N, C-alpha and C positions, 0 to 999 in steps of 0.2 A: 467513580467517574460521575463528571460533572459534567449533568446532560447541560446544553444551550445550543443547540441548534438538531432541529427533527431525526434531521441523521443519527441522531443519538440513541434516537429510542428503540430503531429497529434492528432486530436480533444479530442480523449478521453485521454490522458493522460496529455493534457496540460489541460482539464478542471476539472482533480484528483489534480492536481498537485495545480490549485490560490483553490482550495476550501480547502488542506488543507494547507497553506497558511496563508489563512483569520485564518481559529481554531489555526492553530497555533499561529499568532501575533499578539492573546490577552493569550497569555499562555506563550514565552517564550521569554528573552530579547536577544537585540543582541550582542553579545558583545567575546571579539577572551578568553575570561576564558570559556564560558559555552563549558562542554563539551557533547557531543552526539554519543547515540549509533547509527547503523542502524544495524538492525537485517535482518539476509537475500537482502544482500544487490542486488545481480545481478551484473548486468555491474556497476553497480554507478550505474544508471541513475535519484537521486535523492539528492547523493550527494552533487551536486556542489548547488542545491535550498536550501538543510540541512545546508550548507555555512554560508547562510547568518545568523545565528543563530549565531554562531560559530565554534567551532572544532569536525571536524567528523572520528570517526572511523569506518568503514565498515565490517562488514562479511557477508562468502556466502557461501555453500557447495560446488558447482561445481566446480570445475580448471577454464573451459570455461569462462564467466564470469568475477568469480576473474582474469582471464590476461587480459581482456580487461577493466576493470575499473584499475587497475595495467597501462593501457598502457593512460587511459588518467589520470593520475596525481592522484590516489587519494587512501585512504590509508585502504587498507584494503586486511583483511588474509581469508584463507577457514580455514569457521570449520563452525562444526555440530551443529549447534541452540538449538538439539534437551538432546543435552548433554549439560551439566554443564560449564555455559559461564567460556574461561581462561581469568575473570576480580576479581577483589578483591571487597568486600561485597563493597555499598553505593560509588561507583566513578566514574559512571555518573548524567548528571542535567538533563537528557534527554531523551529516547528512542523511537526507534522508530520502527516499522514492517507492516512496507508498502505492500502488498497482497501479505503476509506470512505463517500465521499459518492455514490458507488452504489446506496446499500445506500439513501438519502433522500429522499424529494420533492422537500423543499427542503435542496437542498445548495449552493444559495444562503447560506444563513443560517447554515451550516456555517464558509466561509470565511469571510463578514461577520465573522461574531465572531472565526475565527481572525484574522482582520485587525486587530483589536479590543486582544486579549492579545497581539497584538505592540508591542516597544518598535520605533521606527524604525531604518528600517533592517534587520529581521529580515524572515527568511526564509521560508517557506510550502515542503513539501515534500510532493509528491502521486503517491497513486500509483490507479489506476483502469483497468479497461476496454474494451480498444477494438471503436469499427467495430460496429454494433447486430447486421448483418446475419450474425456470427457469435454472438450468444445462440444458448447453447445451455443443454439441462439443468441444465450447473454456473450459472449463471444463478438457475436458480428454484430449485435448493436454497440456493444461498446469498444468496437473498432481494433478487437486485438487483432496482433500479427502473427500471438505465438504462445502457446504453458511450457510450462518447463517441468522434468525434475527436480530431485536435488540434487542430482548426476551435474550438470547439465551449467547448474546455477553457481556450483562452487566452482568449475570447470571455470567461466566469463568471468566472474572475482576472480581467481586468481589470472586468469592472462591478464587480465588489467590493471596486474599489481601490488591488489591487497590477497591479505592473510586473510585466509578464511572462518574467521573466529565459530562462527554454531549459523549450521538447517536445520531446520523442521520444519516441518509439515505443519498443517494449522484447519479448524474444521476436518479433525482427525475421528467425535464421534457419531457427527452427522451425515461422513464418506459416506455410507451406505445408502442411506436414503439419500442419499442430491445424485448417485451416482445408479442409481437405480432409477426415478425421477430424472436423470439427463434420456438415458436410456428408453427408460417410457415413452417419452414425448418425442423423443428421435423417430421412433419408428413407424408410434401413434400420426407422422406429423402435427401437431401442434404443440403451440410455446404461445404466451402469457403476451398480451398487450402490452410491452409496457414503453414509454417516452424516451429518446433518447435526442440527443442537443448530434447525434453523428446523423440523427432523422429530421429534424426538424432546427427551426431557426429558434423559435419559438420558448427551447431548452436548453438550458443550462448546463445541464450534466443527466445521466443517465436513472429512471427512474429505480426505486430499486421492490423489488418484486415484495406483491403484501403479505402479511400474513396478520390474521385474526391475533386480535388480545393475547387468546389463553394458549396457543404454539407460536406467538412472539418472548410470551413470558418460559413458555419454557424451555425453549430453547433459546435464552438469555442464562438462566439457570445454567444451563448444559456447556454454553461458552465457558462460564467461571471458572466451572469446574474442571474444562479442560486448562484456560490460565494458569488456576493451580501447580497442575500435572504439565504445559510447558514449564514452570521453574525450575522444575526438579530435572527433565531430559526430554531429547533432542525426539517427536512424535515422526512413525515411521511408514505416514500415509496423512493424505490428507484432499480437498478442494485448493487446498493451496498452502502459500510455502513463506516463510522468516526467515531474511538473513542478516549475518551481521558482516561487516568485513573490516578488517583495521589497514592504515597503514601504518608499513613500519617509519618505527621512531625511527 
């Protein structure tokens, strides 16, 4: 994994990227002619990774991360993905919506129009937070609307026309500790103070909860092991989900 931005060094982001790369390497070619749309791309935190597969176009509703993405040299437009996308039918080879649809009341609108702009046979790759009972302060400062189960995500993909190719939980190994920490913090009514662009005009994204270098290194290693496992099987539980849908040919 190529480290280009600060987020790449954080265990959570690095682990998600490795898991996604494991999934996408089995689906997507790596060619300049491949055209990918990153919906809700934020500050472009994933675009340099997605660019390994081809040419990436990003859209993002908030002007603050759009500005940062453009400063990073990425092709990003400001646009609300719950509205009809400003692209013709059947024009992208793949669409990604990475921790995006959980922010929107109408998640089906995003999925349906992603289906429209995909070429027949094209894939959508989605990540979302998992399990409503894990709702925490982090969901609040991220302005989430919901968390998903695997069954719910499969149903929404099928409802919008996709053939479900794969759904796996992610962050399987850290799940027991993460769940315990969420429940303990909920009982104690104590939460970390993290910056969020939903709370402050001076921020362009939500700050990741810091981890000490030894903890970050350990959890990064755990993420590498889990990415290998995701290459073999779908994981039965975790704090997040990765899903792949395909538009029929």
